[in-house]
N, C-alpha and C positions, 0 to 999 in steps of 0.2 A: 557553613557547609556548602560546597559547590554542587550544583545540580549535575546529575549524570547526563551524559550526551544522549540524545534521542537516537535509538538504533532503527535505521531505515533499511528495508529490503527493497531493491528495485529489480523487477523481473520483466525482461523484454527480450525478444529474439532479434530485435534490430540493434546491432552492436553500436552503430553511430548514435542513434537516439539515446540508448542506454548510457553511453559515455558522456554525452552532452548533459543529460539530466544529472548524472553523478557530479559533474564539474559544477553545474549551477548550484546544487545543494551544498556542496563543500565550500563554495565561495560566499554563500549567503547566510550560513548558519553553522552551528557547531554540532554536526551529525556524525555518527558512526554509520558508514554505509557498506552494505554487502550487495553485490550485483549478481544476478543469475540470468542465464540465457534461456532457461526452460523452467516450467513449473515443477518438473521432477527434481531438479537441483535445489530449487527453493524449498520443497518439501523435506529434503534430506537435512536441511539446515534450520528447521523450525525450532530445534532445541536451543538455538542461539538467542531465543526470545526477542524477536523484533517488536518494536513499539508500534510500527506502522509498516504495511506492505503496499507498495505501488505496483500493480499487476496489469500487464498487457492482456487485452481481450482475446486475441487470436493465438499467439505463440506457436504458429506452425511454420515459421521461416527456416528452422534448423532441421526439423523432421516433420513430415506430414502426419506421422503417427504419435507425435508428442501430445501431451495433455493440453487442452485449450485453457484459456483463462477461467472460464466458468467451472470446469472440472477442478482446476487448481484451487479456485475460491472455495468450492464445496469441501475439498479436503482440508484446507486451512481452517475453515469453520468447524469441521469435525474434530480437528486436533485441538483448537482453542477458539471458541466462539467470540472471545473478547478481543482478539487481534483485529484492529480496524484495517480493512482492505479497501484501497481506492483503485478502481478500475480505469485503465487507459485504453483508448481506442482511436484508430484513424477514422472510424466510421461515425459520422454525426447523424445517427439514426435514433429516434425516440424508442423504438422497440428494443434496440441493443441496451440502451440505458435502463429501461424498465426491467429487462431480463437480469441485468446486473443487480438491481435493487431487490428483485425477487429472491436472489441468491444471497442476500444479506451483505452486499457491498456497502461500505460507508458512503461512498459517492462515486461519481462517474465523470471522467474528464476526457474531452476530445483532444487528440494530439494536434497542437497548433503552436503558433508563436506565443500565445498567452497561457499555454498549459502549465508552465513552471509556476507562474504567479498564482494560478488557480490552486495548484497543489500546495503551495506554501500557505495559502489562506485556509485550505482544508485541514492541513496538519496543525495549524494554530488553533482551529476550532476543536479538533480532536483533543488537544492537550488542555484546552479550557474545560471541556467536559470531564476529562480525567481528574483535573484538579478539583472541580466541583464535587465529583463523586467521592474523592478522598476526604474532602472537608466535611461532606455530609455524613460519611460513615464515622469519622472521628467524632462528630457532634452527637450522632445517634448512640455511640458507645458510652457516652458520658451522661446520657439522660437517665 
């Protein structure tokens, strides 16, 4: 049986960064990718059941009244607390990272030349955890 593709949501108001991230992921692995320019659009599509969401911290480039990344993160977690969300930001500030973790982000990545490599490693880690959880629950059911 072939494994299903990982469904990835990329949410960023920076169209160029969003497209380059999408291209990187498509070149390096077998993902299904949906991209969104706002948190509101991402929220409308959560029924598509993403495996991982990569979410920009600010999200105010299209509209100043748009939901920011933290508000979007809170709403995603209210919808389904099990969706891992990785926050992305141009700000390399510890308080921004801590704020993201307080709101139950899986991890925090600074936008840079190495951001894609970090994201790939984080996604690999997420799926290692998920595989271990499945194996553990399968084992527990048989005890």
